[in-house]
N, C-alpha and C positions, 0 to 999 in steps of 0.2 A: 515479509511475514505472511502476507495474504497468499502469496504463491505457495508457501509451504503448507498452509492450511488447505489450499485447493488440491494439492497433490495428495495430502493425507486423506482427504475426503474421497478421492478417486480410488485409492488403494484399499481403504477400509470403509466398512459400513456397520452401523449399529443393528443388532438383531433384538427381537423381542424376547420375552421370557419363556416362549414356547420351546420346550426341550427337544421336541422332534425336529423343528426347524434348525436348532443350533447344532444338531448332529449331522446335518446334511453336508456333504462335501461336493463342491462344484468342480467337476473334472470333465474334460472332453470325452465324448463317446468313442469307444474303441471297437472296431470291427476286425476280427482276426482275418477273415478272408479278403476284406478290402485292403488290409495291410499286406497280405500275401501277394495279391495281384499288383499292388503298387510297387513292391520290391521286384516282382517278376518282370513287369513291363518297363522297368527302369533300364534294362539291358536291351539295346536296339536289336541285337542279333536275334532275340526271341521273337520280335515282331516280324522280322524278315523270314525266319524259319516257319513261323505259323502261317504266314501268307503263302509260302511255297507249298506247305502241306495242305492247306485248304484248297488251293488250286488243283493239286493232284487228287485230293479226295473228291472234289466236285466232278472233275473229269472222269474219275474212275466209276462214279455212279450215274452220271448223266449220259455219257457217251454210250455205254452198253444199253441203257434204257431206250435211247433214241434209235441207235443202230446196233442191233445185236451182232455179236461176233460169230462168224461162220467160217471155221477153219478149213472146210473142204469145199467152199463154193466154187473155186477155180481148179479143182484137182484134175479135171478132165482136159484142161488147157495147159499144155506144157510150156507155152510161150510166156505164161505169167509167172513161172517159177524163178525165184531168186532175182527179182528185178530191183535195181537200185532206186532210190527215191526219184531221181531225175527220169530214168527210163520208165518207171511205173506211171509217173504223171503223163509222159508222152503216150504210153500205150493205152491208157484209159481215158484219153481225150481231155487233157488240161488239168489244172490244179484241183486237187481234192484232198480234204483232210484225211480221208480214209487211206490214201496211199502216200502220205507225207513222209513215212519212214520206209517206204518200199514194200516188197513182198517177201514172204518166207519160202521155204522149200516146197510148199504145196500151193503156191499162189495166194496164200492167205495174207490178209492185211496185218502188218506188224503193229501198227498203231492201235487198231481195234483190239488185237490180241493182248497188248500190254495193258490197255485200260480194263479189259475184262479180267485179266489175271491180277491186276492191282486190287480190283474190287474183291476178288476171292481172298487175297492175302489179308486185306483190312478186316473183312467180315470174320475170317478165321481168327485173327489176332484178338479182336474185341470179344468174341464168344469165349475163346479159351481163357483169356485173361479174366473175364467176368466170373467164369465158373471156378477157376483155380484160386483166384484171390478171395472170392466169397467164402468158399469152403476152407481155404487155408487160414484166413484171418479168424473165423469163428472157432474152428477146431483148435487152432494154435492158442487162442486166448484161454479156452477151457483146458487145453493140454498143459499150459503153464500154470494154471491156477489150481487144478485138481491133482493131488498127488496119486490117487488111485488110477485115474485116467492116464497119468504120466507113465506109470509102470507098464500099462498095456501098450500104449502108443510107442514107447521106446523099443519094445520088441519088434513091433511091426515095421518101424522105421529102419532099424538095423538090418532087417531081412531085405526089404525092398531097396534101400539105398545102396546096397552092395551090388545090385544088378545095374549094368550100364543103361542109362536112360534111352539112348539111341537104339540099343539092342532091343529093349522092351517095346518101344514104339514100332520097330521094324517087324517084330514077331506078331504083335497085335494086328498090324496092317495086313500081314500075310494071312492071318487067321480069319479076321472079320471082314476083310475087303479094303479097297482103297478109295471108296467114295468120300464125299465131303464129310458127312456125319460120322461114318466110321473113323475117319482121320481125326475128327474132333474128339471122339471118345478115346482114341489112343493117346492123344495129347493130354487129356484131362483125368484119365482113370487113376493115375498116380502123380500127375503133375502138381497137385495141391500139397503133396506130402512135404516137399522141401520148404514150401512157403509156411506151412503149419509149424514145422520145426524151427524155422527162423523166428516166427512170432512167439513160439514157446520160450525161446531164450530171452527175447525182449520182455515178455511178461514176467519172467523170473526176476529180472532186474528191478522192476518197479512194484512187484506184488506185495512185498513186505515193507513198503514205506509207511510213514506214520499215518497218513490220511486213510490208507487202505486198512491198516490195523484198527483204526478208530471205527471205520464203517463196519468192519467185521464184528467188533465188540458190540456195536449197536444193533446187530442182527440184520444187516442189509443182505438181501438175497444175492446169490452168486451172479445171476444174469445182470442184475442192476449194477453190481460192483464192476463187472467186466465192461459194461457199456458206458458207465459214467466215470469210473476211477482209473481204468486202464487204457482202453482203446483211444480216448481223446488225446492221450499223451504220446500216441504212436502215429500221429497224423503224418509227420514228416517222414517217418520210417516207411509208412504205407505208400506214400507218393514215390519215394526212392525205389522201392521194390517194384511198383507198377511201371516205373520208367525203364526198368530192365526187362520186365516180363513182356510187355507189348512188342517191342522189336524182336525179342528172342523167338516168339512164335512165327513171325514172318521169316526170320533167318532159318528156323527149323524146317518150315515148309519148303523154302527154296532149296535147302540142302538135300532134304529127303527126296523131293521131286527130281532134283538134279541127278541123284544116284539111282533113280527109278523105283523108289520105295514109297513115295508120297502119294499125292492125289492121282486119281485115275485119269486116263487120257481124255475123257469127255468133260473134265472140269478144267477150265483155263487156269494155268499156273505159270508164274514167273520162272520157277525152277525148271519146269518142263520146256519152256521156250528156250531157256539157256542151254539145256541139255541137247535139244534138237539142233541148236545153232553152233554147238561147240566144234563140230567137224568142219563147219564153214567159217571158222573164226578168222582166218586170213583172207580167204577168197571173197566172202560176203560179210564184212564186218558190221554192216547195218542190221543184220539179223541178231548179232550177239550182244553188242554194246548197249542198245536201248533198254532191254529188260534188266541188264546188269545195273545200269545207272539208276533206273527207277527203283529197283529193289534196294540198292544202297542208299538212295536218297530218303526213302521212307524210313528205313531202320535208323539211319543216322539222325534224321530230324526228330523222330520219336524219342530216341535216347537223349539227345542234347536238350531238347525242350523239357523232357521229364526230369532230367537231373537239375536243370535250372529251376524248375518248379519245386522240386524237393528242397533245394537250398532256400528258396523263398518261403517255403512253408515252415522252416525252422524259426521259432520265435526269437532266437538270438540275433537273427538278421533284421529284426524290426526295430532295433534300438535307434 
């Protein structure tokens, strides 16, 4: 009998007549992002991929800062052209990280070239994704909420969407030039439009839910309704889209530079390195495969990690 009373006293407790205290519910604190990262890091593959990406990222920014890439430093010495990693180490007097991947067709360091090119690709992807995602999300939310704005934007979208994206970028690059910032402009001048249209369809789905209708009846301003009632429910959708956008810009840069339409020759580029080494694909494979592997590794890691983060940001996975 005493044990039963002791158990009851541990499970239940008396409260006073204070109505405020009686209405309090004791529950563990919940943090959305803490739960997201707990689900995300539960997969070991994510930790491995992030470690590899951090290593590439640090190398891409630290190596060029310490030892700038000079593609024409040995152009007057034909003996340095197309040296394999072993022969490059022998020719330059012992082991050096600079020549660990051999030399290119102009005696340039392939390792330094890949690091400088990877830095260009990462900076380009972050800038383009930031611009396109910011404009696309904000305009897409207004687009889906305002019927008048929807009528105007649908006409603009139907006109621009029928022009092939690659063709539009190629024409813009030929018109305004092939430097870094002109290339960013070519990727972002209409790149946000498809993102905005995607968010417009998502907003249309949740725009007329009960809580949004109640806020509208109470006179809540449109910017506040968009920022409080709509966008928070699209967190997982935003992360999913970002997971595809980041690697897509790197792939776009590599492809356009490979066909000779991308960045100019004075800007280090993975696509240009692959293009210059394609003729030596069989004879000098060490010039072709390293930039291909690095470009593939960056895009695959960003995509896989982004998709796993999008899955983790879905509240249904937190059960």
